[in-house]
Every structure is written in structure tokens, then in C-alpha cells.
C-alpha positions in Angstrom: -15.4 0.3 10.4 -15.0 0.2 14.2 -13.4 3.1 16.0 -11.7 2.7 19.4 -10.1 5.0 21.9 -6.6 6.2 21.2 -3.9 3.4 21.4 -0.2 3.5 21.4 1.1 3.9 17.8 2.9 0.5 17.5 0.4 -2.2 18.1 0.3 -3.6 14.6 2.2 -3.7 11.4 3.7 -1.1 11.2 2.6 2.4 12.4 -0.6 4.0 13.6 -0.7 7.5 15.0 -1.4 7.8 18.8 -2.7 11.3 18.2 -5.8 10.4 16.2 -8.7 8.0 16.5 -8.2 6.6 13.0 -6.4 7.1 9.7 -6.7 6.0 6.2 -4.6 6.6 3.0 -0.9 6.9 3.4 1.8 8.5 1.2 5.6 8.8 1.8 8.5 11.1 0.9 12.2 10.8 1.7 14.5 13.8 2.2 17.9 14.1 3.7 17.8 10.3 4.6 14.6 10.9 6.7 11.4 9.0 5.8 8.2 11.0 6.1 5.0 8.9 6.3 1.8 11.0 5.8 -1.6 9.7 6.8 -5.1 11.0 6.1 -6.9 11.5 9.4 -10.5 10.2 9.7 -13.0 12.1 11.7 -14.5 9.9 14.5 -17.2 7.5 13.3 -17.1 8.7 9.7 -15.2 8.1 6.5 -14.6 11.9 6.2 -11.4 13.8 6.8 -10.3 17.4 7.0 -6.7 16.9 8.1 -3.5 14.9 7.5 -0.7 14.0 9.9 2.9 12.9 9.5 5.4 10.7 11.2 9.2 10.8 10.6 11.8 8.1 10.7 15.6 7.9 10.3 15.3 4.3 9.0 11.8 3.7 7.5 10.9 1.4 10.4 10.9 3.3 13.7 8.7 6.4 13.6 8.2 9.6 15.6 4.7 10.7 15.3 4.1 14.5 14.8 0.3 14.2 14.8 -1.9 16.5 12.7 0.2 18.9 10.7 -2.4 20.4 8.3 -6.2 21.0 8.4 -7.9 22.0 5.2 -9.9 25.2 4.8 -12.8 26.0 2.6 -11.6 27.7 -0.5 -14.9 27.8 -2.4 -17.4 30.1 -0.7 -20.0 30.0 0.7 -18.2 28.1 3.4 -20.1 26.4 6.2 -19.0 26.9 9.8 -16.9 24.2 11.4 -17.2 21.4 12.0 -17.7 20.9 8.3 -20.7 18.7 7.4 -20.2 15.2 6.1 -20.5 16.5 2.6 -17.1 18.0 2.9 -14.0 15.7 3.0 -10.3 16.0 2.3 -8.8 13.5 -0.2 -5.2 12.4 0.1 -2.4 13.5 -2.2 1.4 13.2 -2.5 4.4 15.4 -1.9 7.0 16.8 -4.3 9.8 19.3 -4.2 8.7 22.8 -5.2 10.1 24.7 -8.1 11.7 27.9 -6.9 10.8 30.7 -6.9 7.2 30.2 -8.1 6.0 28.5 -4.9 8.0 30.4 -2.3 8.4 27.1 -0.4 10.5 23.9 -0.6 7.7 21.3 -0.7 4.2 21.0 -2.1 1.4 18.6 -1.1 -1.9 18.4 -2.9 -5.2 17.6 -1.3 -8.8 17.7 -2.4 -12.1 18.9 -1.0 -15.6 17.9 -2.0 -18.1 20.7 -2.4 -21.6 19.4 -3.0 -21.5 17.4 -6.2 -18.0 18.3 -7.3 -14.4 18.4 -6.2 -11.4 20.7 -6.4 -7.7 20.0 -5.9 -5.9 22.4 -3.5 -2.3 22.7 -2.3 -0.3 23.3 0.9 3.3 24.4 1.2 6.1 23.6 3.6 9.8 24.3 4.3 10.4 21.3 6.6 7.7 18.7 5.8 6.4 19.1 9.3 4.6 22.5 9.2 2.3 23.2 6.4 0.4 26.3 5.2 -2.4 26.6 2.7 -1.7 27.9 -0.8 -4.4 30.0 -2.5 -3.9 28.0 -5.7 -6.9 25.8 -6.7 -6.9 23.4 -9.6 -10.6 23.0 -10.7 -12.0 20.3 -12.9 -11.4 21.0 -16.6 -14.8 20.6 -18.3 -13.1 20.0 -21.7 -12.1 16.5 -20.7 -13.7 15.8 -17.4 -17.2 15.9 -15.8 -17.5 18.9 -13.5 -20.4 17.7 -11.5 -23.0 14.9 -11.4 -26.0 13.9 -9.2 -23.9 11.3 -7.4 -20.7 13.4 -7.3 -17.5 13.2 -9.3 -13.8 12.6 -8.5 -10.9 15.0 -8.9 -8.3 14.2 -6.3 -4.9 12.8 -5.4 -2.3 14.0 -7.9 0.7 11.8 -8.1 3.6 13.7 -9.7 6.7 12.5 -11.5 9.3 14.3 -13.8 8.4 14.5 -17.4 12.0 13.4 -18.1 12.6 10.3 -16.0 16.4 10.6 -16.5 16.4 14.1 -14.9 15.8 12.8 -11.3 13.0 12.7 -8.8 12.7 16.5 -8.3 13.0 17.7 -11.9 10.6 20.0 -13.8 8.4 20.1 -15.8 6.3 17.4 -14.2 3.5 15.0 -15.2 0.6 14.2 -12.9 -2.0 11.5 -12.7 -5.0 11.6 -10.4 -8.4 10.2 -9.8 -10.9 11.8 -12.1 -14.3 11.4 -13.8 -14.0 11.6 -17.6 -16.3 13.6 -19.8 -19.3 11.7 -21.0 -19.4 9.5 -18.0 -23.2 9.5 -17.7 -25.6 10.3 -15.0 -23.9 8.2 -12.4 -20.9 10.4 -11.8 -18.5 8.0 -10.1 -17.7 6.1 -13.2 -14.1 7.2 -13.2 -12.9 4.3 -15.4 -9.6 5.9 -16.4 -7.1 8.5 -14.9 -6.9 12.2 -14.8 -3.7 13.4 -16.6 -1.9 16.6 -16.9 1.4 18.6 -16.5 2.9 21.4 -14.6 6.0 23.6 -14.9 6.0 24.8 -11.3 4.2 22.1 -9.3 1.3 24.4 -8.4 -0.3 25.5 -11.7 -1.6 22.4 -13.5 -2.9 21.9 -17.0 -5.3 19.1 -17.6 -4.9 16.9 -20.6 -7.2 14.2 -22.0 -7.4 11.1 -19.9 -5.4 8.1 -21.1 -7.0 5.2 -22.8 -7.3 2.2 -20.5 -7.6 -1.4 -21.9 -9.8 -2.7 -20.5 -11.4 0.2 -18.7 -12.6 -0.4 -15.2 -16.3 -1.2 -15.1 -17.3 1.5 -12.7 -14.5 3.2 -10.7 -10.8 3.4 -10.1 -8.6 5.4 -7.8 -5.1 6.4 -8.8 -2.4 5.5 -6.4 0.7 6.3 -8.4 2.4 6.1 -11.7 6.2 5.7 -12.3 8.4 4.9 -15.2 10.3 1.7 -14.2 13.1 0.0 -16.0 12.9 -3.8 -16.5 15.4 -5.9 -14.6 17.6 -6.4 -17.7 17.7 -2.7 -18.3 16.8 -2.9 -22.0 13.3 -1.4 -21.7 11.1 0.5 -19.4 7.4 1.3 -19.0 5.0 3.5 -17.1 3.4 1.4 -14.3 0.1 2.7 -12.8 -1.1 1.5 -9.4 -4.9 1.7 -9.5 -7.5 1.0 -6.7 -10.5 -0.9 -8.0 -10.5 -4.1 -10.1 -11.8 -4.1 -13.6 -13.1 -7.6 -13.3 -15.0 -7.4 -10.0 -14.9 -3.8 -8.6 -13.3 -4.8 -5.4 -11.0 -2.5 -3.4 -7.8 -4.1 -4.7 -4.7 -2.6 -6.2 -4.2 -3.5 -9.8 -1.4 -2.7 -12.3 -1.7 -1.2 -15.7 1.3 -0.2 -17.9 2.1 1.9 -21.0 5.0 2.6 -23.2 4.3 6.3 -23.2 3.1 8.6 -20.4 -0.2 9.5 -22.2 -1.0 5.8 -22.8 -2.7 3.7 -23.8 -2.4 1.8 -20.5 -3.1 -1.9 -20.6 -3.8 -4.3 -17.8 -0.7 -6.3 -16.7 -0.7 -9.8 -18.0 0.9 -11.2 -14.9 0.4 -10.4 -11.2 -2.2 -7.9 -12.3 -3.7 -7.8 -8.8 -0.8 -6.4 -6.9 -2.6 -6.1 -3.5 -5.7 -8.3 -3.3 -8.4 -7.9 -0.8 -9.3 -8.0 2.1 -6.4 -7.0 4.4 -4.7 -4.0 2.7 -5.3 -1.3 0.1 -4.0 1.8 -1.7 -0.4 1.4 -2.8 1.7 4.5 -3.7 5.2 4.7 -5.1 8.0 6.8 -3.6 11.7 7.2 -3.9 14.1 6.1 -1.2 17.2 8.0 -0.2 19.3 6.3 -2.9 16.7 6.8 -5.5 15.4 3.2 -5.1 11.7 2.8 -5.9 9.6 1.8 -2.9 5.9 1.3 -2.2 3.8 2.3 0.8 0.3 1.0 1.5 -2.1 0.6 4.3 -2.9 -2.6 6.1 -6.0 -3.3 8.3 -5.9 -4.4 11.9 -8.4 -6.4 14.0 -10.3 -3.3 15.0 -10.6 -2.1 11.4 -7.7 0.4 11.7 -5.5 1.3 8.8 -1.7 1.1 9.6 1.2 2.3 7.5 2.5 -1.1 6.4 6.2 -2.0 6.2 7.6 -0.5 3.1 8.1 -2.7 0.0 10.6 -2.7 -2.9 9.2 -2.5 -6.4 10.6 -5.2 -8.7 10.0 -5.5 -12.4 11.1 -8.7 -14.3 12.3 -8.9 -17.8 8.7 -9.7 -19.0 7.3 -6.4 -17.5 5.8 -8.1 -14.4 5.7 -5.8 -11.4 5.9 -7.5 -8.0 6.3 -6.2 -4.5 9.4 -7.5 -2.7 11.2 -7.5 0.6 12.9 -4.1 1.3 16.3 -4.5 2.9 15.5 -1.6 5.2 13.0 -3.9 7.0 16.0 -5.9 8.4 15.8 -3.2 11.1 12.6 -4.8 12.3 14.7 -7.5 13.8 15.3 -7.0 17.5 16.5 -9.5 20.0 17.3 -12.9 18.5 15.3 -15.8 20.0 16.8 -19.3 20.1 14.4 -21.6 18.2 13.1 -24.7 19.9 10.3 -26.9 18.6 7.8 -28.9 20.6 6.9 -32.4 19.6 4.0 -31.1 17.4 6.2 -28.5 15.7 5.2 -25.6 18.0 7.7 -22.8 18.3 9.0 -22.4 21.8 8.8 -20.1 23.6 5.4 -19.0 22.4 5.3 -15.9 20.2 4.1 -12.6 21.8 1.5 -11.1 19.4 1.7 -7.7 21.0 5.5 -7.6 20.7 5.7 -9.1 17.2 8.1 -11.6 15.6 10.2 -12.0 12.5 10.7 -15.5 11.3 12.9 -16.9 8.5 12.7 -20.5 7.4 14.2 -22.4 4.5 12.3 -25.4 3.2 11.9 -27.4 -0.1 8.9 -26.8 -2.1 6.5 -29.8 -2.3 6.2 -31.8 -5.4 3.6 -30.8 -8.1 0.2 -32.2 -7.3 0.8 -32.3 -3.5 -2.3 -31.6 -1.5 -2.7 -28.7 0.9 -2.1 -30.7 4.1 1.4 -31.6 2.9 2.5 -28.1 1.9 5.1 -26.4 4.1 4.0 -23.5 6.2 2.8 -22.1 9.5 -0.2 -22.9 11.7 -1.6 -20.1 13.9 -3.7 -21.1 16.9 -6.9 -19.1 17.0 -8.4 -17.7 20.2 -11.6 -19.6 19.6 -9.8 -22.9 19.6 -9.5 -23.3 15.8 -6.4 -22.7 13.7 -5.3 -21.1 10.5 -2.8 -22.7 8.1 -0.7 -20.5 5.9 1.1 -22.7 3.4 3.1 -22.7 0.1 2.6 -25.0 -2.9 5.0 -26.3 -5.6 4.6 -23.1 -7.6 5.3 -20.8 -4.6 1.6 -19.9 -4.4 0.1 -19.4 -0.9 -3.1 -20.4 0.7 -4.8 -19.6 4.0 -7.1 -22.3 5.3 -9.1 -22.9 8.4 -8.3 -26.0 10.3 -10.6 -28.1 12.5 -10.2 -31.6 13.8 -13.5 -32.6 12.2 -13.0 -31.6 8.6 -10.3 -31.2 5.9 -8.7 -27.8 5.6 -11.1 -25.1 4.3 -9.3 -22.6 2.1 -10.4 -19.0 2.7 -7.8 -17.1 0.6 -5.2 -17.7 -2.0 -2.3 -15.6 -3.4 -0.6 -16.3 -6.8 2.2 -14.0 -7.8 2.7 -16.0 -11.0 6.3 -16.6 -10.4 8.5 -18.3 -13.0 8.5 -22.1 -12.5 10.8 -23.4 -9.9 12.4 -26.9 -9.9 10.6 -29.6 -7.9 11.9 -29.6 -4.4 13.7 -26.2 -4.8 14.9 -24.9 -1.5 13.3 -21.5 -0.8 13.6 -18.9 2.0 10.4 -17.6 3.6 10.2 -14.5 5.8 7.2 -14.0 8.1 6.3 -10.8 9.8 3.6 -11.4 12.5 2.1 -8.9 15.0 -1.3 -8.4 16.5 -2.9 -10.9 14.0 -1.4 -8.9 11.1 1.1 -10.8 8.9 3.2 -10.6 5.7 4.8 -13.6 4.1 7.7 -13.4 1.5 9.2 -16.3 -0.4 12.5 -15.7 -2.0 11.9 -12.0 -1.2 8.7 -11.8 -3.2 5.6 -10.7 -1.2 2.9 -13.3 -1.2 0.1 -12.4 1.2 -0.6 -9.4 3.4 -3.2 -10.9 5.6 -5.2 -10.2 8.8 -5.7 -13.5 10.7 -8.6 -14.2 13.0 -7.7 -13.4 16.6 -4.7 -15.5 17.5 -2.9 -16.6 20.7 0.7 -16.5 19.7 1.0 -20.3 19.5 2.6 -21.0 16.1 3.5 -24.4 14.6 5.7 -25.1 11.6 4.5 -27.9 9.3 6.2 -29.9 6.6 9.5 -28.0 7.0 12.0 -30.8 6.9 15.6 -30.8 5.9 18.8 -32.4 6.9 19.6 -31.5 10.5 15.9 -31.0 11.4 13.4 -28.3 11.1 14.6 -26.2 14.0 18.0 -25.8 12.2 16.2 -24.2 9.3 14.3 -21.5 11.3 15.6 -18.3 12.7 13.6 -15.9 14.9 13.7 -12.4 16.3 11.5 -10.3 18.5 10.4 -7.2 16.6 12.3 -4.0 17.5 9.3 -1.7 17.5 
């Protein structure tokens, strides 16, 4: 990862702190109609952290950065002097309402620290979500069910908490928790956390570990727990516990995959459709959180050209009748739309005026899907001019699948990435609506409000062409454009 000097916070999609050199995992919490986006702070030129920061927003789009709000402390003597060595690092967590009076605070966040070949989970307390103080409570590894140490280290971090009774509301107690953990009997290589840590708490601070849920199939080597929530299907007749896991059982890539279970203690089975919720290589680590009206949202990090992790635009979580979880356009992101720009097209389909990559653009276009069997050059989409003279095509096929391809004048399109959300079949020629977010080479594309790619383009110039978007009245009549309001 490359680390640069401090930059203004809004140079990509969507938020990066101007108070820190770099950041990593993100988690979110909403209280009194205010969005709080937390971010793990990376120490310069390392993957290690000992702090987290927070930014607040009245609308989930425009953030005020409060910088570092908590720095961990050594709770397991002997403690080395600061700066802590690279063997120490803070792992990210999540926030929940505290249970009065046990915690003597309104909010709890959990964080982890590595000590040698092991980890512990610690807690911090707050009354306003902006100032945090350490709690003396420590949740150590329970050796009955989990490996306490190993030559290559173990995992015990990142509790995601939800009410045991889903109908009781977001802040109810008792609570269940899921976290990244290394199960007992894992073997000499300690990082084979191929399932989840699982437990419960009556006060949000004192946790009781329970046996890890059965995972079918287990991940081959490692998985990281992003979040688990009970979500009702669209028709309301059933619900399931959906787990967002980092790490892919098939290829051990840093991708977010979905498992689901009928009961909170499992067994959890890999999703049969849209299993890879966030594929590599441009984003990672999705977490659930509840919006102001109780709506279930998702936060994750996206990567920029210099390797930075940004808090990405929030997504809605949508579950179909067949138990398929997909990420979708969140209506709050309409606030990304700033000044409207009249759309004009050059003879080759280039948008005029040229887009400003540093300002960012929101585009909406309606177009018919191509016929089945149509080849990539005839798919509707967008062409982004690269700074090196090449171009990248982002296009959609008859099944609303997306492909990114490199274009040159000397060869056919060369596909570099594909995204398939396994949507139900659409009629041939169906008119769909695409939404494109584009800023600093970072983009997101939605079709009929379903997220297709989160993608980091090669360096681009801002010259964008539309291709194969034809309808009565001309392509320009089917496109709307706004400057971003960031």
C-alpha cells in the first residue's frame, strides 16, 4: 500500500479523513438522525493501528471529520513503551447502545489488541459518540471453544452485536455477538479461523462465548466477520440470519461473501445466489448498520488510486423472496447530486462538457438491454478515456451482468473484470435505468437500483463516451447528469 501526505477528505468516493495519513476498516452507527462513520487509523507505512476516528453527517453523504477520538491502551502487562511495536495492533469493532446502569455510559465500542501470539477484545465507552474512554473490561479468548494462542497467532476481534430478539428493536438486550475467531483444534497454523466466534451478553460489556457455528462449506483457511443480521425476505413470509464474511471459501481472496442460517447458532450455509457480495479488487469489508428509520444499510471501504481506503457511499440491503441478498441504491445518496449539467453529446458519443474527475459526477441513463448472444462491443455502457491514451469500457449484457474491458485500436476488447449479481431474467430489450457514480477514478454502477461493480479505473482524464445507448429521441434525451455535491 502506498501512503501519501495528508489530503483533503473528499477526493474520492466518498470520505477519507484529512486528519490521518491512512485508514482501513469502517463501521457506522446512526443516532438522533446523525450518521457516525468510524474508521480504523493506520500507522504510517504499516498495516498496524492503535486508534480509531469518526466523522459525523446529518444526511449520510456530507461528513464533518472529528479525527482520532480514541487510542487504545495496553491492558495486559507487561506493556511496552509507546510507540507500540508492530506486534501490537488494534482491530476494528462496532458500536451499540449500552445497557444502563451496568456500563455507566450510553454507548459501547469494542476493539481488539494483539499481544504476541494471541488477542483480546476490549471496550471503550462514550456518552456522545465523539469522545471515548477506555473500559477496564476485557473479553479474553475462551479456551473451551477457541484456540488461545498459536505460533502464527490467532484471531479474536471485531464483535458485531444484534438483539437476541429481532422484534425488540436495534438497542434491545440481551444481545448476540459474532466476531472473527480461531476455533479450537485449528492446528499449528493459527490463522485458520474457518468459522465465526459466537456468544451473548446481557449488558453489552460482559460476554459469554459459545461454540462456533457450523459453516457449510467452511472457508479453506481464514474468514473475517463483518456483520450478521436477521433480515426478512421481500415477501415478508420468512427471514434468515445473513453473515457478511471477508474471505472466499473457494479461492481465499479478500472478498465479502454471504452465508445464511435459519437460527442464530447455525448452521450457516453459503448463499446459492450472489454469494460474492463484494468481489475483489476495489473494495472490502462490508458491515451492516441501521438507519434512522430502522432501515438496514451497509457500509464498506473502497480503494483509491493511491491505495487509500475510503468510506464508500452507503448501500441498502435487499433480500429477494429466494433468500438472495444484494446491495442496492440507497435513496439517501440522492444528496450526492449537486448542480445539474445539461447533457450534450459529441459526434462520437462523448459527454460534453468533459467530466471533472476531482469534482465527481452522477449520471443516470436509461437504455434497452442488448439481445441474448450479443457480443461485448454491442453492449450499452460507458467508455472512460485513460491518461495513457487507452480506454476502459464498462458495459452491461442481456442478463444485466457487467464487464470492464480495456480498449485499444489494435485489438478486440480485453475483459479484465466481470460482475454477475444473478438477477432474475429480464425480457429481451427491457428498458433499464443505470446510475453511475464517478470520482477520482473510483466508480459505482447500479442497474435498476442493484449494485453491479464497485471499481477502481486506471487513471482517467474525465472524457467519457456513451455507447450503444439508443432510444427514440436520441441518446442525449436518455441521460441526466449532475456534478457531485461533495
